[in-house]
C-alpha positions as CSV (number, residue, x, y, z in Angstrom):
1,M,107.1,128.1,128.8
2,A,103.6,128.7,126.8
3,Y,100.3,127.4,127.0
4,S,98.7,125.7,123.9
5,V,96.1,126.3,122.5
6,I,93.8,124.7,119.0
7,I,91.3,126.8,117.6
8,V,88.3,125.5,115.8
9,E,87.1,127.7,113.8
10,D,85.4,127.7,110.5
11,E,85.3,131.6,109.6
12,V,89.2,132.1,108.0
13,A,89.0,135.9,109.5
14,V,87.8,134.6,113.5
15,S,89.8,132.0,113.6
16,Q,93.6,134.7,112.0
17,L,92.1,137.0,114.1
18,L,92.9,134.6,117.6
19,A,95.9,133.4,116.1
20,Q,97.3,137.2,116.4
21,Y,96.2,138.5,119.2
22,L,97.3,135.2,121.3
23,L,100.5,135.9,120.2
24,F,100.2,139.4,119.8
25,P,97.5,140.1,122.4
26,Q,96.8,144.4,122.2
27,T,97.4,144.5,125.6
28,Q,99.4,146.5,128.2
29,D,99.6,143.2,130.4
30,T,103.5,142.2,129.4
31,V,103.2,139.2,131.4
32,R,100.8,137.8,128.9
33,Q,103.8,138.3,125.1
34,G,104.5,134.7,124.4
35,Q,102.5,133.4,126.8
36,Y,101.2,131.2,124.6
37,Q,101.8,128.2,121.1
38,V,98.9,128.0,118.9
39,V,99.6,124.7,117.7
40,G,97.5,124.3,115.6
41,C,93.6,125.7,113.4
42,A,91.0,123.9,112.1
43,G,87.5,124.3,110.3
44,S,85.9,121.8,110.6
45,I,85.1,118.8,113.1
46,K,87.0,116.1,111.3
47,V,90.5,118.3,111.1
48,A,90.2,118.7,114.1
49,T,88.8,115.3,115.4
50,G,92.8,114.2,113.8
51,L,94.4,117.3,115.2
52,L,93.0,117.1,118.7
53,K,94.0,113.3,119.3
54,A,97.3,114.1,118.2
55,L,98.2,117.2,120.2
56,Q,95.9,117.5,122.9
57,P,96.1,121.3,123.6
58,D,96.6,123.0,127.6
59,L,93.4,125.0,125.6
60,L,90.5,124.4,122.9
61,L,88.6,127.3,120.9
62,L,86.1,125.5,119.9
63,D,83.1,126.9,117.6
64,I,79.3,125.5,117.7
65,Y,79.0,125.6,113.6
66,L,80.7,124.2,112.0
67,P,80.2,123.0,107.8
68,D,80.7,119.4,108.9
69,G,78.0,119.3,113.0
70,S,78.6,120.4,116.2
71,G,80.9,121.6,118.2
72,L,79.8,120.4,121.0
73,E,78.8,116.9,119.2
74,L,82.9,117.2,119.3
75,L,83.2,117.9,122.3
76,Q,81.2,115.4,123.7
77,Q,83.0,112.2,122.0
78,V,86.3,114.1,122.9
79,R,85.8,114.2,126.3
80,K,84.9,109.7,126.1
81,Q,88.4,110.1,124.6
82,G,89.7,111.4,127.5
83,L,90.6,114.9,126.2
84,K,91.3,117.2,129.7
85,S,92.0,120.0,127.2
86,D,90.3,123.7,128.9
87,V,87.5,124.3,127.2
88,M,86.4,127.8,125.3
89,L,82.9,128.4,123.0
90,I,83.6,131.2,120.5
91,T,80.5,131.5,119.5
92,A,77.2,133.1,117.9
93,A,74.9,131.3,118.9
94,K,72.6,132.0,122.0
95,E,70.4,129.4,122.9
96,V,70.2,128.7,126.0
97,T,69.6,125.1,125.8
98,I,73.3,125.0,124.0
99,L,74.4,126.9,127.1
100,E,73.1,124.3,129.6
101,Q,75.1,121.3,127.5
102,A,78.4,123.4,127.6
103,M,78.6,123.5,131.1
104,Q,78.2,119.8,131.3
105,L,80.8,119.8,128.9
106,G,82.8,121.1,131.0
107,V,83.2,124.0,129.1
108,C,85.0,127.3,131.5
109,D,84.2,130.0,129.3
110,F,81.4,131.8,126.5
111,L,82.0,133.8,124.2
112,V,79.0,135.2,122.6
113,K,80.5,136.4,118.6
114,P,81.4,138.9,118.0
115,L,83.8,138.8,120.2
116,M,85.0,141.5,122.3
117,L,88.8,141.3,123.7
118,K,88.8,143.1,126.3
119,R,86.4,139.7,127.4
120,L,88.6,137.4,125.5
121,D,91.3,138.5,128.7
122,Q,88.4,138.3,131.1
123,A,88.8,134.3,129.9
124,L,91.7,134.2,129.6
125,A,93.4,135.5,132.9
126,R,90.7,133.3,134.6
127,F,92.0,130.4,132.7
128,E,95.8,130.7,133.7
129,A,94.6,131.6,136.8
130,R,93.7,128.0,137.7
131,Q,96.7,126.7,135.3
132,H,98.8,129.0,138.0
133,C,97.2,126.9,141.4
134,L,96.7,123.7,140.3
135,S,100.5,123.9,139.2
136,V,100.8,125.2,142.7
137,A,98.6,123.8,144.3
138,E,100.5,121.6,147.5
139,E,96.3,121.2,149.0
140,V,93.6,123.2,148.7
141,T,92.6,125.5,150.2
142,Q,89.4,127.6,149.6
143,S,91.9,130.3,148.7
144,I,92.4,128.0,145.0
145,A,89.1,126.6,146.4
146,D,87.2,130.2,144.6
147,T,90.1,130.3,141.9
148,L,89.2,127.5,140.1
149,F,85.3,127.7,141.1
150,G,84.4,131.7,141.3
151,G,83.3,131.6,144.6
152,D,83.3,134.2,147.3
153,N,85.8,136.0,145.8
154,K,83.6,137.2,143.2
155,Q,80.5,139.2,143.6
156,S,76.5,137.8,143.2
157,S,75.4,139.8,139.9
158,N,73.3,140.9,142.1
159,Q,74.6,143.1,144.3
160,V,76.1,146.4,142.5
161,P,79.5,145.9,140.7
162,V,82.7,148.1,142.8
163,R,83.4,150.9,141.0
164,L,88.0,150.2,140.8
165,P,90.3,153.8,141.3
166,K,91.0,155.3,138.3
167,G,94.2,153.8,137.5
168,V,93.2,150.2,138.9
169,D,92.7,148.4,135.9
170,A,90.8,145.5,137.1
171,L,92.5,142.0,134.7
172,T,96.2,143.6,135.9
173,L,94.3,143.7,140.0
174,D,93.7,140.2,139.4
175,K,97.2,139.3,138.1
176,I,98.4,140.8,141.3
177,R,95.9,138.6,143.1
178,S,96.9,135.2,141.3
179,V,100.1,135.7,143.1
180,F,98.8,136.2,146.2
181,I,96.5,133.1,146.1
182,E,99.8,130.9,144.7
183,H,102.0,131.5,147.5
184,P,99.2,132.9,150.7
185,K,102.3,133.1,153.5
186,Q,104.7,135.3,150.9
187,S,104.8,138.6,151.9
188,Y,105.8,141.3,148.5
189,T,107.5,145.0,148.0
190,A,105.9,146.6,145.9
191,Q,109.5,146.3,143.5
192,Q,109.1,142.5,144.2
193,M,105.3,143.0,142.9
194,G,106.2,144.6,139.7
195,A,109.2,142.2,138.8
196,L,106.6,138.9,139.1
197,V,104.4,140.9,136.9
198,G,106.3,142.9,134.4
199,M,105.6,146.5,135.8
200,S,107.0,149.5,137.1
201,R,107.7,149.5,141.2
202,S,105.3,152.7,141.6
203,T,102.7,151.1,139.0
204,A,102.6,148.0,141.2
205,R,102.6,150.0,144.4
206,R,99.3,151.8,143.6
207,Y,97.2,148.3,143.5
208,L,98.7,147.1,146.3
209,E,97.8,149.9,148.4
210,Y,94.7,149.5,146.5
211,M,94.0,146.0,148.0
212,L,94.9,147.8,151.0
213,A,93.1,149.6,151.9
214,I,90.4,147.2,150.7
215,D,91.0,145.4,153.3
216,E,93.1,141.9,151.2
217,L,96.3,143.4,152.4
218,I,98.2,144.1,155.4
219,V,101.7,145.7,156.1
220,D,104.9,146.3,157.5
221,Q,108.1,147.9,157.5
222,N,110.8,146.2,156.9
223,Y,114.4,147.8,157.3
224,G,117.2,147.2,154.6
225,A,120.6,147.7,155.7
226,I,120.8,151.9,155.1
227,G,117.6,152.3,157.7
228,R,115.6,153.1,155.2
229,P,112.2,151.7,155.3
230,E,110.2,149.3,152.4
231,R,106.2,147.7,152.6
232,S,106.6,144.5,152.7
233,Y,102.2,143.7,151.8
234,R,100.5,140.2,153.1
235,F,97.2,139.1,151.3
236,I,94.8,138.2,154.1
237,G,91.6,137.0,151.8
238,F,89.4,139.0,149.0
239,N,87.3,141.4,150.6
240,K,83.6,140.4,150.5
241,S,81.4,143.7,151.3
């Protein structure tokens, strides 16, 4: 099932870029292909109000400066009317007060123009992880709460970021982590993980071995019918270093 998206943006070129990228992502992440359905685009508050009332999308991509008013005013209005969509602001606005208002209105991400597609990918990966957690969770665990609110699994801003080894991409790593978060008691072989996230067995093994090296996974040796051992990986928590 694809996530429904409404784009509210008065610059036609930006709106078309967003729609095209959601439908046909220019990324090696094959899992994202077909994961989004753009159900409407609007260039004004008037048109957007009607669309949001009728469609209630999973995700709203919202500009602030629109010809007939502020996107934040629109968001405030539709929140009062019960809109529960996740909202990402994509705007040239740089005032701190606008960021504060956005946070108060429950905006899940803030992307500053000119838009960088790599940053959009990160925002979409976070959105997907939240949606996965909410759809499968039977009760709240700390790992789920950290995924939803960005807890201990994220490095604080004053720490030096961890340098990932060659061949390990942060977005793909987050995808694999989200699988373990959804099923915290489940073990996966490299072949099983590769099938789930859309990559080869050898690529999946590279990521799993990296997570093992930083103490996020433990591994068991499983013996098949012919006695050949196969490594099975289980999540034990985020690396706090």
